[in-house]
C-alpha positions as MATLAB code, in Angstrom:
seq = 'MILERLFDELLAQASYLIGCEETGNAIVIDPNRDVDQYIELAKAKKLKITQVAETHIHADFLSGARELARRTGAELILSGSGGRDWQYAFAAESGARIVRHNDTIDVGTVHVTVRETPGHTPEHICFLVTDRTSSDRPVGMATGDFIFVGDVGRPDLLEKAANVQGASEMLAKALFRSIRATHNLPDYLQLWPGHGAGSACGKSLGAMPSTTLGFERVANWAFQIDDEAAFVAEAIAGQSEPPTYFARMKQLNRDDPPSAPELEPLPKVDLTGLEHALASGTAVLDVRSSADFAAGHIGGTINMPVGTSLSKWAGTLLRYDQDIVLLADTADRIRRARHALMLIGMDRVVGQARKPARTAWAKAHGPLERVARIDMRDLKSATGRKIVDVRGAAEFSDGHVPGSEHHYLGDLASSMRTASRDEPIALYCKSGTRASIAASILQAQGFTNVVVAPGGIDAWEATGEPVERSVK';
ca = [
      71.336   67.350  101.092;
      73.094   67.847   98.070;
      76.357   69.782   98.104;
      78.267   70.416   94.741;
      81.295   72.456   94.979;
      82.210   74.710   91.707;
      85.997   75.495   91.289;
      87.502   77.926   88.871;
      91.109   76.970   88.879;
      91.776   80.454   87.158;
      90.652   82.307   90.022;
      91.276   79.710   92.463;
      87.535   80.441   93.430;
      84.720   78.317   95.014;
      80.689   78.328   94.342;
      78.478   76.179   96.012;
      75.402   74.513   95.132;
      73.339   73.204   98.150;
      70.416   71.630   97.080;
      67.086   69.819   99.093;
      66.407   66.241   97.366;
      62.918   66.165   98.553;
      62.062   69.404   97.330;
      64.701   70.006   94.570;
      65.309   73.286   95.723;
      68.774   74.543   95.386;
      70.472   77.382   96.746;
      73.944   78.895   94.947;
      76.447   80.774   97.078;
      79.007   83.099   95.275;
      78.470   82.359   91.809;
      81.265   83.864   89.544;
      80.198   85.506   86.160;
      79.948   81.884   84.277;
      76.418   81.720   85.343;
      75.830   78.714   82.957;
      77.657   76.400   84.655;
      75.063   76.498   87.507;
      71.960   76.098   85.579;
      73.797   73.057   83.530;
      74.802   71.475   86.958;
      71.026   72.520   88.710;
      69.746   70.501   85.563;
      71.910   67.708   85.714;
      71.194   66.869   89.509;
      67.544   67.583   88.705;
      67.011   70.752   91.020;
      65.603   74.486   90.366;
      67.646   76.974   91.489;
      65.047   79.140   94.033;
      67.502   81.260   95.761;
      71.194   82.816   94.993;
      73.232   84.359   97.476;
      76.498   85.958   98.083;
      78.742   86.100  101.200;
      79.531   89.678  100.200;
      81.136   92.069   97.792;
      83.514   90.442   95.482;
      87.318   92.298   94.734;
      88.762   89.687   92.394;
      86.080   88.711   89.957;
      82.442   89.722   88.463;
      79.811   88.504   90.358;
      77.294   86.205   88.639;
      74.735   86.482   91.271;
      72.360   89.116   89.833;
      72.531   87.878   86.229;
      71.738   83.958   87.647;
      68.760   84.999   89.747;
      67.702   86.864   86.927;
      67.820   83.955   84.412;
      66.196   81.171   87.057;
      64.055   83.282   88.326;
      65.604   82.910   92.013;
      65.206   85.329   95.128;
      68.441   87.145   95.342;
      69.820   87.166   98.728;
      72.223   90.080   99.695;
      73.972   91.336  102.908;
      72.384   94.474  104.873;
      75.395   94.930  106.906;
      78.651   96.781  106.133;
      77.097  100.539  106.713;
      75.690  103.042  104.181;
      78.796  103.142  101.948;
      78.666   99.130  101.554;
      75.240   98.717  100.356;
      74.472   96.775   97.492;
      73.274   99.666   95.297;
      71.058   97.615   93.196;
      69.043   95.500   95.449;
      66.219   97.233   95.696;
      65.954   97.657   91.346;
      66.560   93.528   91.472;
      63.823   92.915   94.213;
      66.639   91.105   96.176;
      66.324   90.072   99.720;
      68.210   92.200  102.484;
      69.953   89.706  105.289;
      71.328   90.062  108.464;
      72.497   88.211  111.403;
      70.440   85.355  112.071;
      67.901   85.392  109.404;
      67.000   81.965  107.950;
      66.934   80.899  104.674;
      64.465   77.480  103.768;
      66.105   75.628  101.324;
      63.401   72.786  101.357;
      64.379   70.590  104.194;
      67.994   72.460  104.398;
      67.780   75.225  106.625;
      70.487   78.529  106.256;
      71.131   80.697  108.951;
      72.892   83.764  108.122;
      76.046   84.852  110.298;
      77.428   88.475  110.403;
      81.008   88.155  109.920;
      82.689   91.714  109.107;
      86.832   91.569  108.755;
      87.587   90.794  104.987;
      84.973   93.200  104.371;
      82.250   95.363  106.133;
      79.146   93.377  104.682;
      80.489   89.764  104.826;
      78.328   87.242  105.825;
      78.688   83.682  106.314;
      75.931   80.913  105.493;
      75.559   77.950  108.199;
      73.859   74.999  106.739;
      71.695   72.486  108.206;
      70.214   69.270  106.761;
      66.938   68.858  109.105;
      66.328   65.314  107.322;
      69.671   63.933  109.434;
      70.024   66.244  112.464;
      68.747   69.595  114.194;
      72.555   70.620  114.098;
      74.359   72.423  111.788;
      76.652   70.139  109.234;
      78.810   73.060  107.823;
      79.155   76.726  106.778;
      79.775   78.648  103.574;
      82.587   80.786  104.781;
      83.157   82.861  101.810;
      86.545   84.960  102.585;
      86.105   84.877  106.320;
      87.930   81.713  107.174;
      89.740   79.869  104.402;
      91.780   76.552  104.766;
      95.096   77.679  106.830;
      94.360   81.698  106.659;
      91.549   84.165  107.124;
      90.725   87.097  104.722;
      92.956   89.607  104.169;
      91.256   92.866  106.012;
      93.498   95.658  103.889;
      91.816   95.514  100.794;
      89.316   98.292  101.390;
      92.397  100.513  102.052;
      94.713   99.171   99.487;
      92.395   98.614   96.401;
      89.261  101.143   97.720;
      91.488  103.903   99.192;
      88.931  104.048  102.341;
      91.834  105.330  104.505;
      92.196  103.921  108.138;
      90.115  100.697  107.032;
      92.763   98.153  107.181;
      92.696   98.599  111.262;
      89.184   98.762  111.765;
      88.611   95.596  109.781;
      91.567   93.729  111.318;
      89.807   94.342  114.687;
      86.221   93.467  113.186;
      87.662   90.141  112.055;
      89.379   89.109  115.646;
      86.052   89.395  116.815;
      84.377   87.654  114.151;
      87.041   85.186  114.814;
      86.068   84.751  118.538;
      82.536   84.833  117.764;
      82.609   81.344  116.448;
      83.220   79.816  120.045;
      80.038   78.393  120.503;
      79.958   76.548  116.835;
      81.023   72.879  116.877;
      84.512   71.455  115.964;
      82.844   68.965  113.666;
      81.599   71.656  111.699;
      82.198   71.549  107.956;
      83.840   74.677  106.414;
      83.631   75.761  102.938;
      85.553   78.469  101.766;
      84.857   80.769   98.761;
      89.112   80.758   97.998;
      91.947   78.339   97.673;
      95.707   78.128   97.068;
      96.636   81.095   94.436;
      94.222   83.785   95.363;
      95.085   86.921   96.384;
      92.254   87.323   98.861;
      94.875   85.981  101.693;
      98.174   85.535  102.599;
      99.063   81.547  102.283;
      95.748   79.680  101.516;
      95.555   75.842  101.913;
      94.999   73.869   98.521;
      92.313   71.579  100.500;
      88.749   72.150   99.085;
      87.453   71.990  102.585;
      88.245   71.885  106.452;
      86.435   71.605  109.733;
      86.394   74.043  112.312;
      88.048   72.489  114.690;
      91.123   71.672  112.520;
      91.142   75.285  112.222;
      90.850   75.660  115.940;
      94.246   73.887  116.045;
      96.097   74.662  112.885;
      94.607   78.252  111.648;
      97.348   80.910  112.798;
      94.526   83.338  113.311;
      92.726   81.068  116.204;
      96.301   81.098  117.939;
      96.193   84.769  118.769;
      94.352   85.818  121.558;
      95.509   89.384  121.810;
      93.571   91.983  119.644;
      96.824   94.319  119.141;
      98.841   91.273  118.457;
      96.147   89.999  116.117;
      95.713   93.054  114.110;
      99.383   93.642  113.706;
      99.466   89.789  111.869;
      96.699   89.859  109.968;
      97.971   93.184  108.256;
     101.670   92.557  107.918;
     103.017   90.681  105.244;
     100.014   91.099  102.678;
     100.653   90.975   98.884;
     100.005   94.086   96.802;
      96.344   93.787   95.735;
      95.974   93.672   91.932;
      94.767   97.080   89.986;
      91.596   95.629   88.942;
      90.243   94.635   92.044;
      89.002   98.581   92.942;
      86.776   98.317   89.746;
      85.309   94.974   90.978;
      84.266   96.195   94.008;
      82.675   99.421   92.229;
      80.908   97.055   89.661;
      79.754   94.320   92.113;
      78.516   96.928   94.629;
      76.812   99.126   92.322;
      75.809   96.919   89.396;
      77.840   93.603   87.828;
      77.662   93.607   84.102;
      76.510   90.158   82.416;
      78.665   88.376   80.734;
      78.936   89.075   76.969;
      78.027   86.521   74.481;
      81.045   84.402   73.388;
      81.397   84.730   69.723;
      84.177   82.353   68.142;
      87.359   84.396   68.104;
      88.265   85.666   64.595;
      92.037   84.177   63.537;
      94.640   87.242   63.442;
      96.712   87.104   60.391;
     100.168   88.468   59.804;
      98.969   91.612   58.703;
      96.737   91.843   61.417;
      98.749   91.116   64.430;
     101.549   93.845   62.721;
      98.403   96.382   62.993;
      97.797   95.221   66.925;
     100.913   95.319   67.982;
     101.377   98.941   66.176;
      98.157  100.309   67.450;
      98.185   99.544   71.038;
      96.344   96.429   71.247;
      97.378   94.370   73.726;
      98.904   91.007   72.327;
      99.039   88.217   74.876;
     101.165   85.367   74.464;
      99.276   82.998   77.299;
     101.635   80.101   76.193;
     104.222   78.714   79.326;
     107.409   80.523   80.187;
     109.570   78.213   78.708;
     107.673   78.281   75.447;
     107.792   82.187   75.134;
     111.470   82.057   76.408;
     112.169   79.831   73.284;
     110.921   82.166   70.791;
     108.090   85.100   70.418;
     106.980   87.703   68.650;
     108.321   91.084   69.411;
     106.211   93.611   71.483;
     103.917   90.766   73.050;
     103.507   89.985   76.812;
     103.682   86.798   78.121;
     100.789   85.687   80.523;
     100.706   81.809   80.974;
      97.332   80.623   81.491;
      97.100   79.899   85.255;
      95.961   81.215   88.446;
      98.024   84.248   87.587;
      96.859   85.669   84.432;
      93.725   87.629   85.857;
      95.952   88.815   88.518;
      98.133   90.473   85.993;
      96.427   90.943   83.319;
      93.944   92.945   85.870;
      97.304   94.812   86.924;
      99.129   95.417   83.832;
      96.310   96.460   81.162;
      93.879   98.613   80.730;
      90.129   98.093   80.313;
      89.637  100.149   77.280;
      92.391   97.878   75.287;
      91.656   95.609   72.789;
      93.175   92.500   73.275;
      94.434   89.470   70.760;
      95.491   86.206   72.050;
      98.226   83.858   71.000;
      98.716   80.357   71.947;
      99.520   76.950   70.188;
      95.969   75.033   71.538;
      92.350   76.072   71.468;
      92.262   75.016   75.043;
      94.930   77.257   76.028;
      92.784   80.338   74.129;
      89.880   79.352   75.701;
      90.862   79.016   79.007;
      92.712   82.185   78.674;
      89.234   84.105   77.681;
      87.798   82.872   79.997;
      89.724   84.224   82.830;
      89.669   87.404   80.973;
      85.634   87.637   80.974;
      85.626   86.391   84.468;
      87.091   90.251   85.777;
      85.476   91.858   82.885;
      87.942   92.279   80.244;
      85.661   91.397   77.404;
      87.451   93.178   74.287;
      89.477   89.998   73.229;
      88.866   90.553   69.670;
      91.104   87.964   68.157;
      93.511   84.871   68.190;
      96.774   83.717   67.049;
      98.674   80.084   66.580;
     101.709   78.973   65.318;
     101.354   79.662   61.869;
     101.475   83.242   62.496;
     104.668   83.139   64.247;
     106.106   81.134   62.079;
     104.627   84.082   59.601;
     105.989   86.581   61.533;
     109.467   85.007   61.286;
     109.461   84.938   57.929;
     108.678   88.375   57.386;
     110.268   90.157   60.371;
     113.426   87.663   61.037;
     114.201   85.507   63.873;
     111.405   85.561   66.646;
     113.087   87.101   69.470;
     114.049   84.807   72.968;
     114.516   85.451   76.574;
     118.086   83.888   77.762;
     117.707   81.851   81.222;
     120.287   81.627   83.604;
     120.887   79.211   86.270;
     120.402   81.143   90.307;
     123.424   79.432   91.035;
     125.028   81.914   88.549;
     123.776   85.063   89.779;
     126.895   85.260   92.106;
     129.086   85.290   89.321;
     127.018   87.479   86.972;
     129.471   90.812   87.577;
     128.157   93.727   85.727;
     124.790   92.557   85.697;
     121.756   94.035   87.369;
     119.868   91.875   89.375;
     116.483   92.665   89.895;
     113.611   90.886   91.912;
     110.215   91.612   90.626;
     107.940   89.925   93.514;
     106.069   92.205   96.265;
     107.376   94.134   98.895;
     106.690   91.936  101.600;
     108.297   89.056   99.997;
     111.664   90.811   99.134;
     111.849   92.189  102.603;
     111.493   88.430  103.884;
     114.493   87.590  101.917;
     116.307   88.266   98.521;
     119.337   87.498   96.703;
     121.998   89.512   98.071;
     122.573   93.029   95.877;
     119.355   92.704   94.013;
     117.323   95.785   93.436;
     113.276   95.704   94.091;
     111.140   96.685   91.256;
     107.580   95.237   91.774;
     105.844   93.785   88.576;
     103.079   95.748   89.087;
     104.903   99.134   88.846;
     108.011   97.799   86.897;
     106.711   99.492   83.633;
     107.305  103.006   85.257;
     109.906  102.391   87.787;
     112.536  101.123   84.994;
     111.508  103.620   82.320;
     114.477  105.538   82.751;
     116.680  102.851   82.879;
     119.457  102.074   80.064;
     117.893   99.997   77.174;
     121.606   98.180   76.903;
     121.940   97.833   80.686;
     122.734   94.014   81.533;
     119.623   92.610   83.618;
     118.698   89.577   85.716;
     115.223   88.974   87.292;
     113.948   87.092   89.327;
     110.778   86.212   91.485;
     110.005   83.000   93.162;
     109.647   80.290   90.874;
     109.742   82.071   87.419;
     106.264   83.177   86.069;
     106.289   86.782   87.115;
     110.012   86.690   86.143;
     109.046   86.053   82.584;
     105.813   88.296   82.433;
     108.549   91.181   83.795;
     111.349   89.866   80.860;
     108.524   90.208   78.303;
     107.331   94.063   79.799;
     110.820   94.969   79.424;
     111.658   93.681   75.730;
     108.306   95.055   74.777;
     109.833   98.695   76.169;
     112.796   97.985   74.280;
     115.413   96.130   76.769;
     117.846   94.230   74.812;
     120.168   92.233   77.622;
     117.257   90.727   79.643;
     117.473   87.336   81.240;
     115.560   85.376   83.346;
     116.541   82.841   86.610;
     113.526   80.419   86.284;
     114.160   78.965   89.427;
     113.750   82.102   91.913;
     114.480   82.354   95.094;
     113.362   78.948   96.111;
     116.158   77.857   93.703;
     118.648   80.344   95.608;
     117.666   79.189   99.232;
     117.949   75.253   98.033;
     121.522   76.022   97.073;
     122.563   76.996  100.684;
     123.192   80.740   99.625;
     122.461   83.523  102.073;
     119.510   85.613  101.464;
     119.474   89.367  102.839;
     116.654   90.580  104.703;
     114.886   94.227  104.697;
     115.110   96.114  108.154;
     111.084   96.088  108.769;
];
C-alpha cells in the first residue's frame, strides 16, 4: 500500500492519496480545489486515480472532489448520510456512488470500509483502510473532521455558520455516540485526520501529522468524558467564531463546487492603478509580515500576512464581489496569497504590486503610514488610551488585560464605527497577527492614533501580570 499525505499549510488541511502497488489503482480522499497536485503526485507514483471520495461537506475550503473525478475519469464517492438537507445536490448528475455505513470500496488490494461518524456534520463518514497484502486487519482510518490529534471536530458549525437552529446540541450528541462507537477498533489503528494545528474546525488541534486511536484514547479530551450531557457542554463551550465565508463554502460544496479558474500571470499595478483601486473600493491586501507592514505601508491597505489565518480573515472581512490587489515584496508571497484565496473561491484577484509601487506612492503622496508598537508591559501605564482586545469571545472570557474592551476582529469595522477617530487606541490579541489586521482596518477607516501590542496576551501573562476573567 502507498500512503501519501498532502498538507496545505495555508488551510492546515490534509488530503490523502492511498494506492495499491500491485494494480496501480489509487483513491484520493478530501481533495481541495488545487486538483493538479493530486494528478501530478499520482503520475509520479505511477498510479491511476480510480476513486475520489469525501468525508463530508466541507466548510473551510472549496472541494475539488467533483473536478478531480471528472478530470481523471475516477468514480466519485460521496456520503448518503445526513438526512434530506445535507445530501449532495450534484450526486446524480455527476454519476457519483453514494455510500453508507459498512459499504466497501476496493482499490486493488487495498480494502476501504465506510463508517458513518456524524457529529461535526450530519453526513460525516470515515474510511477504514486495510492493506490486504499484509493483513486482514485495518491499518488506519482517514478521519476527516471526526477525530483530530488531541481534539474532535466541532459540532457547532452548522448552527453558527449555516444558521440551523438547535444543530449544535443535536450534533454534539451524535459526536458523543460516534466517539463511543470506536470501542471495537484496535488501539494500534493509525488515524489520518483532515486538519492540523491552525484550523478553525476544532478548538485545539495538535500539530502532529497523524496519531493512533490508542493514543487518543488516553490523551484526547473527547475520550475522557463518559456522561453525554457533560460531553455536549464541553464540545460546544469555548468554540471560536466561525469565519463568515464558512456558510458560503457549505452551500457551494453541497450544491456544486465551482472548478478553479485558469490562473494567468497577475498584471503589475503601478501608482495610477493603486490610486484607482483604493478609490474604487478594490480590496488592496498587503500580505507582508505584521512587522514589515508596521514599518511602512500605503494608507488604506489592509494587512493580512500570508499564513494559516489569511483565508479565514479574507473570507470574513472581504466581500466575494470585490476585486483584490495583492501587495508584497516577493513573488512567493504573492503566489501563496493568491493560492490561499483561490482555495476559498476568492477568484477576483486582478493585480499585484511590489516595493517599487510603495516607493512611487511615497514620492507622490508623502511618507508611508506606520503602526506604532508598544510593549505589553507598558499597557498598564498607558493612561488615557483605550485598550482593545480583538480575539474571540471565548478567548476574552478566559482572560484579558484588566480594563480592556472586547471588539472581535470580525466585527471590528462595525463595532468601532462611532468611535472618535482621534481617540488613542492600543490593540492586542494572542500574539500579534490579528491586532495588526485590526490596526490596518482602523487606519483605513481614518483612525489616527492606533498602536499595536504585538506580544499579545501571552506576553502579558509572561510578565506575571494578572488577567481579568469574564463571568460565564
